[in-house]
N, C-alpha and C positions, 0 to 999 in steps of 0.2 A: 204253331205257325210263327211265333216270334223267333224261335231258334233259326229258321231259315232266313229271316231278315238280318240276324246278326252275322251268320256265316254264309257267304255265297256258295251256291252249289257248284259253280264253275271256277276253273282255276286259269291262270294265265301262264303260257309257256313261251320261251323265246326260241326262235329258229335263226341260226346263222346262215347268211346267204352271200353270194358274190356281191361285193360293193357295186352299187349302181343297178343291180338287178332285182331290187326289193319289190317293186311294183309287178314286174313280170312273174316273179315267184307267187305273189299274192293272187294274181289272176289265175295262174295255173292251179294253185291250191283250191281257189274258190270253184273253179270248174270241176275239179275232182270231187269236192265236197258235194256239189249238186248231183253229179252223176252217181256217186256211191252212197248218197244220203248219210254222210258222216255227221254226227252231232256236234258241229262246231258253230259257236254262237257269233264269234267276231274275229276278224283279221284286222290288225293295226299295222300300218306301215308309216312309222314316224319320219317326217321330212328331215328333221335335224339329226337323226341317228341313222348312220349308214351302215349297211351290212347286217341288219337285223329286222325281223318281222315277228310281231307278237300274235299269238293265237289263243283265243279264249274257248276253253272246252272242259268237260268234267273230268277227263282222264288223259294221261300222256300217251296212252297207246292210240287214241284218236289222232293226235298230232303225228305220230309215227306213221300211221296209215295214210294220212293226208299228204305227207311230204315224201313218201317212198317213191323213188324213181323220177322225181321232178328235177329238172335241170336247174343249176345255179344254187341248189340247196346244199349247204356244207354239212350242217348237223343241227340236232336239237340241243340246246343248252340245257345240261342237267339241272334239275330242281325247278321250283316255282319262281315266278317273278311276282313281287308284292305289287299290289295296285298302286301304292304311293309312288313306286318308281315309274310306272306307266302313265300315271295321272298328269305328269308335267308335259307329256307329249300330246295329251288330249286337250287340256285347257291351254289355249293360245294366249300368251301374254303379249299385249302390243309392244313392238320393239321400242316405241318411244319411252316406255316405262323404264327400260334398261339403259337408255342413253343419258349421258350428261355432258356438260361443256368440256372441251378439250379432249374428248374421246377421239381416237382415230377410227374412221370407218372407211368402207369401200362402197362406191357408188354401184348399184347393181342394175340400173336402167337408165335409159335416156342417152343424150349425146356424150355424157361424161362417164359412161359405163366402164368399170374396171379401174377407174382412178381412185386413189386414196385421198382423203380429205380429213381436216380437223373440224370438229363441231365448234362453232363460235356462238350460236344461239339456238334455243329450243323453244318452239311455240307449241305447247301441249294442247291448246284448245283447237288449233287448226291441224295439229299432228304434222307440223313441218319443222325442218331443221335447216339452219343457215350453215353453210360449210365454206371452208377455205381449202381450195384444192392445193395439195402438197406438190403435185407434179407439174403444176402450171408455172410458166416463166415469170408471171407477175401475179400479185394477190388480187383474186377476183372472187368476191363473196357470191354464192349461188344459194337459192333456197329451193329445197326439194321436199317431196312428201317423205315421211319417215319409213314408208314401205320400200323405198328405193335405196335404203342404206343397210349395210351389214356391219355389225360391230367387229372390228379387228383387234383393237387394243384399248383397254380402259385407261383413263387419265390417272396419273399418279397424284395423290393428294400431298399437301405439304408435310404431313406427319410421316410420310413414307409408305402408308398403306395403299393398297390398290383398290 
């Protein structure tokens, strides 16, 4: 029984899809799995990786059977996907952990949606960032929740590293 714990019985396979159609493909594959009782354990649609869907199953022929004839499926990526590669899409790291002062971000919600800004201060306890809008005619510091910003460009340090 210890051997099964060391080596998982299922494998993870990647499927290329039309960009923006990942969720639709996952829904169609899920319906086909239920209808034909294909032994697929999980379907992962990473939010940050566009054009790919990951499928967990014991054998690649089950993936082929599940994706056959489904619209917006391009192909199955040959070979296996290591769990370590997929793990970063499963474990969500709070955006505030990746941000630092002077980073350039894009505001993704609220009245300033779509505007670029520079981070002037970070409050990790409240998960808020204070921004200086780059596209504004005058400097106006605004404070927003870290979920409403998307990192565009990391600040360059004095030693020249990014």
